[in-house]
N, C-alpha and C positions, 0 to 999 in steps of 0.2 A: 272396487277395482275396475280399471278401464278395460273394456272388452271391445273387440272389433268384429262386427257381424259382416261376413263377406257380402259385398255389393250394397251395403247400406251405410248409414251414418255411424259415427262413434257413439257407443252406448256405455252405460254404467250398469253392471249387473246388480250390484247391491248398493245400498245407500253409501254415497261417498264418505269415506272416513274423515270426519270433521277434524280440522287442525285445531288443537286446543290453544286458543289465543292467550288464555291466562298463563299457560305453561310457557309460551314464547315470551310473554311479557316478563315472567319470572326469570327466564334465562337472561334477558337483557339487564334486569335489575341486579342479578348475581354478578354479571360482568362489571357493571358500574360499581358495585360494592367492593371490587378488588382494589380500588384506589386507596381504601383504608386498611388494606391487609399489609402485613410485614413483608410479603413477597414482592409487592408491586413497587414499593418505594425505591429499592436499589436500581430498578430498571429505568426510572425517570431520568436520572442524569445521562444515561446512554441516549435516550430519546432526545434530550435537550442538546447534548453535544453534537450529535449527528445532524440535527436540524439546523443548528447555528452555522455549521460548516458549509451547508449547501445553499441552493437557490430557494425561491419562494415555493416551488412545486415539490420540493423534497419532503416537507412534513407530511403532505398527503400521500406521497409515495411510500414513506416509512410505515404509515398506518395501514395502507393497503397491503403491503408485504407482511406486516405483522398479523393482520386478521386472516389473510390467505394461508399463511404457514400454519397458524394455530388450528384453523378449521380443517385443513387437509390432514393434519396429524390426528385430530380427534376422529374424523370420519374413517381414516385408515385403521384406527384402533377398533372401531365398530366392525369393520369388515374382517379384520383378523380374528375377532371373536367368533364371527360366523364361520370362517374357514376352519377354525379349531374345534367347532361343534361344542363350544363351552356352554353349559347349561346357564341360561340367563339369570335364573334365580341365584346361582352361586356368584356370578359377577355382580349382580345387584347387591347382594349381602356384603360382598367384599367392599364395594364402593361405599355402602352405608357405614361399614366399619371404619373406612378411611375418613369419612366425614366426622364421625364421633371422635376419632383419634385427633383429628385436626382441631375440632372444637375444644377438646381437653387441653391441647397444646396452647391454644389461645387464651385459655383461662389461667395458665401458669406463666408468671413472669420469667422464670428461669428457662422453661422450655421454649417460650417465645423468643427469648434472646438467642438461644442456641440455633433455632430455625433461622432467625434473622442473620446470624453469622454465616450459615450455609448459603443462604440466598445472596448475601453480599459477596461471597467468594465467586459464585456463579456470575453475578453481575460484573465483577471486575474482569473475569475471563472474557465475558462478552464485550466489555469496553475495549480490551486489548485487540480482540479480533476485528471489531468495527473500525478501529482506528487505522487498520491496514486495508480496509475496503476501498474500492474505487471512490475517490473523492470528487468525481465530476458533479457539476451542478445539475439539478433536474430531477424529474419524477422517477425515471426508471432506475437510477442509481439508488434512490430512496427506497424503492420496492425491494431491492436486494438487501439493503441494510435492515429494513423492517422484517423481512423473512428470517434473517439470521437472528435478530433479537427475539422473534417469536419462537424459534426453535430452542433457543437458549432458555427463554423464560418458561417454556412448557414444563420441564422437569421440576423446577423449583415451585411451580404452581400445581404440582401433581395432587396434593391433598385437596386443594380448592377445586381442581378439575373434576374431582370425584362427584361433586354435585351435578356438574354438567353431564358427566358420564351416565349417571342414573337416568337423567332425562333423555339422553340419546338412546339408551337401551329401551326405554319405554316408548320411544317414537315408533309409530306404526309403519311409517314409510321412510324411504331415503330422503324424500322431499322434506318431511317434518324433521328428520334428524339434521339435515343440512341447515334448515332455518333455525333450529334450536342452538346448534353450536355456533352458527354464524352470528346470531344475535348475542350470544354469550361473548364471543370474541369482539363484536362491535361495542358491547358495553364496556369491555376492558380497554378497548382502543380509543374510545371517545375522550376520556380524560387525558390520555397521552397526547392526543391530537391537540387538545387545548394547550397542553404544556409546550408542545413543539411549536405551535403558532404564536403563543403569547410570551414564551421565553421565561426569563428569570422573574418577571413580575408575578407569575403564577407560583413559582417555586416558593416565594416568600409567604404565600397564602397557606402553604402546607405546614407551616409552623404549628397551627392549631392541632393538626393530626399528630405531629411529632410530640408536642407537649402533652397531649392527652392520649397518646398512643395506647397505653396499657388499658385505660378505661374503654377505648373503642374496641380493642381486641377482645376484652372480656365480654363485652356486649355481643360482638359478633360470634364469639364462642358459644354463648348461650343460644343464640338464634340458630346456629348451625346444628347443634345437638338436638334442639327441638324439631328442626326440619327433618333430621334423620329419623327421629322417633315417629314423626308424622308419616313419612314415606313408608317406614317399616310396618306400621299398623295398617296401611292400606287406606287411611283416611284421605290421603292426597288424591287417590283415584276418585273417591266419592265427591270431593270438592270440585275436581276437574269436570266430572260428569254433570254436576249441578250448574257449572258455569258454561256448559256447552249449549248446543242448539235445541236440546230437549226441554220442553216446558215443564214446569211443575204440574202436579195433577190438576187438571182443569175440570171443574164441575160447577160452572157458573150458570149454566142454562142459557148462556149467550154465545154467539159465534166467536170462537177464539182463533187467533192467527189467520183471520180471513184474508183473502186476496184484496189488495188495494183497489184493483180494477177488475171486478167480475166480468166474465165474457160468455157469450152464448156457447153452449156445449156443441162441439162438432158432431155431425151425424156419423153413424156407423158406416164404414166403407169397406168393400171387398171381403165381407164375411163369407166364409166358405161352408159354414154349417153352424147349427145351434144344438146345444145339449140342454136338456131340462126345460126347453121352451120353444115355441114357434118363433120365427124371426121378429125382432123388435126394432123400433125406431125411437130415437131420442124425442122426435116431435110428438109421438103418441104417448109419451110419459109425462107430459105436462100435468101438474097437479100432484105429482109424486116426488119424493126425495130420492135421488138416484146416486148410488155409489158405484163408480167404475173402478175395477181392480185389474190392472195390467199385470199378468203373471205368466209363468211357464212352469210346467210341472217338475222339471229336473233342477230347478233353482231352489237351493236350500233356504235362501232368504225369503222367497215367496212361500215356501211350505210352512215356514215358521209363523207367517201371518195368518194362515188359513183358519186355525182355531178361533181367532178373534172374529174373522169375517163371517164364518158359519154361525157363530154365536149371535152376531148382530142380525143375521138373516132370520134366525129363529125367534129372536126377541122383538124385532121391530117390523117384520114383514106385514103383520096385521095392522100396524100403525101407519102404514103408507110408505115404507122404505122398499126400494127395489135395488138389489145388488146384482150387478152384471160383471162376471169375470171375463175379461177379454184375453184370451189365451194367445199370446204373441210368442212364437217359438224361437229358441236360440239355435237349436240343432235340427237337422233335417228330419230325424225320426219323430220329433215332437209335432210334426204336421199331420201325423196319422190320426184319424178320428178315433179309432179303437184305442189307441194309447191314451188319448186325452179322456175318453170315457172311463177307462180303467182308473185313471188318476182321480177323477171326480168321485168315483165310487169309493176308492181307498180313503180319501180325505173327507168323506161325508158331505160333499158339496151338492146342495139341492137347489141353489139359485141358478139362473140362466148363465150359460157359458157360451161365448161366441168365439169361433175359430178364426182368428186373424192371421192366417198362415202366410200371407204376403205382406204383413205389417202395414196395411193401408190405413186401418183405423189408428194404429200406433202413430203413423205419420200425420194423420188428420189432427190428432191431439198434440202433435209436436212433442211426443213423449221421448224420454231418454233413459228410463230407469225400469228395472225389475226389482222389487215390486213398486208400483206407483198407484196412488189412490186419488181419484178426482171426485169431489162431492158436488152434486148438482142440486140446486134448489128447485122449488115447485114451479118457478118461472123458466126453467131450462137453462140457468146460468151456472157456470163453474164458479163456486164461491170459496172453495178451500181445496188445497192439494197437499199431499204428503208423499215423500219419496223414501223408500227403504223401510226398515223395520222401526218399531217403537212408536211413541206418542199415541198409543191406542186410547188412552184416556181423553186426549184432546179430540181425536176423531169421533169417539162415541159421544162426547159432549156436544160436538157440532151436529151430529146426526139428530140428537134429541132436540137441539135448539131449532133446527129446520123443521122438525116434526111438530114443534110447539109443545113438547112434553115437559120442559123445565129441567132443573137439575136432578141428578140421580140421588136417591136416598143414601146410597153407599157408592162412593166414587170408584171407578175402575183403576186398576194399576197400569203403569206404563208398559210393563212386560217386555222390556228391551232384551235383546239377546246378549249373552255373556261373551266376553273376549278377553284375551290376555296379551300382555306386552310381548312383542317379538313373535306373535302368532304367525304361522306360515301364511303366505298370501295365496289367493286362488291361483291354481296352476293348470293351464291348458296344455294339452298334449299334441293336438294337431299342429302342423307346421305353420298354419296361418297366424296363430297366436302363441305358439310355444315359447317358453323362456326357461332358462336354467337347465337345459338338456346337457347331460354330462357323460354319455357313453363315449368310449374311445373313438368310435367312428363318427363321421359326419352324417347328417340325415340324408338318406336317399329318398327323395320325394316321389310319392306315388308308385313306388316299386319295391317289391320284397327285398330285404337285405338282412345280413347277419349283424348283430350288435353285441357288444360285451361291456361289462361293468368297468368303471375306472377303479384304480387301486384304493382310492379314498373318495367317498361320496360326501360332498360338502352340504352344509345345512341349506335347506330349501331347494336343493338340486334333485333331479330325477334321472334315471338311466334305464336303458333296456338291455336285455341279454337274450340271445336266441334270434329267431327269425320274426321280423315284424314288417308290416307295410305302414309307413307313416303318410297319412293323407292330410288334407287341409284342416279338417275339424276333428279327426280321431286317429288312433293307432289301432291296427288289426293284427292279431297273432296269426301267422300263416305257416303252412308246411308245404312249400312248393319248390324249394331249392334243394339240391342234393347235399347230404351231410354225411359225415363219417360215422357219427354216433348219434343216438337219440338223446335229446335233452329238452327240457321245457322252455317255452317262451316265458320270460319273466320281466317284471317291472318293479323297480325299487325306488323309494322316495325317502329322503331324510327330512323330517318335519318337526315342528313344535305346535302342539295343539292338544286339546282334550279329546275331541272327536274328529275323525277323518271320514269324509264322504267322497264317493267317486261315481260319476255318471258312466254307466256301463250298458252294453248291449251285445247282441250277437249278429254276425253277418248274415246268416241264413235263417235265423229264427229258432234254431235248435239249441236246447239248453247246453251250457258249458259249465264245467266244474272248475273252480279256481281254489287253489290253496293259498290261504292268507297267513302270512308270517309277520311277527313283530319282534324286532331285535334278534332275529335268527331262530325264533321258536314259533311253533304254531300258535296263532292267536287263540287264547282261551279265556281267562278271566277279564282280559282287556279287549275282547272281541266286541265289535259293534252289533247292533240289533239284527243285522241280516246275515251274520256269520255264526255258524254252529260247529263247534269242535274244530275250528280252524278251516272249515270248508264253506265256500260261498257258491251257490248255484245261480247262474245268470239265466233267467228264463224270460226276461222282458227287458225292454229298454227303459231304464229308470235310474234314479239316484239311490245308491246303496250306502248304508252306514257300515263302514269296515272296522273302525276302531273306536273304543270309548275307554280312555285311560283313567277316568274319574277326575283328573285335573290336568291342566296344561303342562306338558313336559315333552322333552325331546324323545324321538323314537325313529326307528328305521323300519318302514313298512315294505313288504315284498309280496307281490302276487305272482303265482306260478300256474301255468296251465299246459297240459300236454295236447290239448285239442285245438285245432284251428278255429278261427271265427270270432274269438273274443275281441270286442271293440271297447276301447276306453277313450273318454272325451276330456273330462276335467275334474281335478280335485278341488274340493272346498273343505273348509275347516270351521270348527266351533270351539269356543272356550279357551 
């Protein structure tokens, strides 16, 4: 997730969510495959007739309008699902059911003919409307015609669109969803563009499809049903993961994924203190293999890497490995030495930790990520980097290679974190980076104000009730304004995830009791590790686990407190 640290560069808190290029390529191929479907053929005469009536730029305008209208419709459908708080598992299963139904239709000659009759009627309706459209020559009139055709075509392509809908639902970000549906529409539009540009000569080439249409449809029906089964089984997720940027288990004993141009490791700069060690210098570590870990203790992505790093420290310290954790804080409270010391004790960190509170070492390494790993060879050169979670097998293999230990007898696992489609994004609460704030009142910056919940809280939105002070990096429960009756300060979030974490603290260091509710009831069986009997006690500034539902699903979380001083920074999610 993109995060902005006040006064510094743009940074990425966790590993950037990689766009699955295999999935995008599949979306393009699905769109291209529509040329052989019974739904697309009735539209082609409309494209041809509209193109022949206009100037040379009109065909391009028609395709532009077609792709734009179809893409906007699909993305709007995605947003409507979010507004309605529809469980994505239900939508996914409905879409897969439509895929199977459409596949069965394509296997049947009778049902295919009936579907073709319906689509032909829609096509004729579109032809009549387009004939009344502005017949001016040129690109912009073509855009209008193409948009009209796209809207008319979308209903008759509904069953086919189910395949794209599944992929849109699985998209982690709006960018990926836009690319997915855009490529799907582009794939559908390219054959039409060829038709529009080359005219009737191309139409004669479609005789093969018409002659062998039933065989083509049956083959497509089998493919569609098989694809639905693959998606339902979850095997598609494993295939996509295998095609992503994570390497297979590496245990070669040789340096894997090394930098093409190793460079001298920058020296530590601006370190304000050391834990578990006297001050160190890169220059004094020549002859050692050094692993630099940029982390901050309230970052869940960083915390999940620590078991692997502490294991490597115990396993390879005597072999010549030096691990140095460079603690580069995100929030102001993370600059406190006592807080970092408490975190090192909590997570069993015994290797040196440097306090990079002003991010000077972060800048010297030109780092942009939490967590980030820089592996330095015995000559003091950075030879391998990894950003975010995962690829632990590759990193350990490279440690062994630089130490000259050769391959491991039993290879390590990748150990990547779990996630689910449509998982809620990291959510900041301070106004400097806040998004999806949904209280009835506008934010009153840096001043206490009363807030109230909206009638309906949409998915991934959050809202406040009671008195709060909204600052640049956090929100603080306050009791300073006159009120007619006593009621708690409360925070509500509509989310999808297995686990919910929240960075919390107190304004004056005094413990604050918080009531944790899930779906209107005190959190009990689905309470996180830090919640007992629906109660959470905030006695330090840290990352707290509030909810663990066992699996990713929709829920509404609410925190209530009667005491002033509670401070909340950012939600993160898992699974």
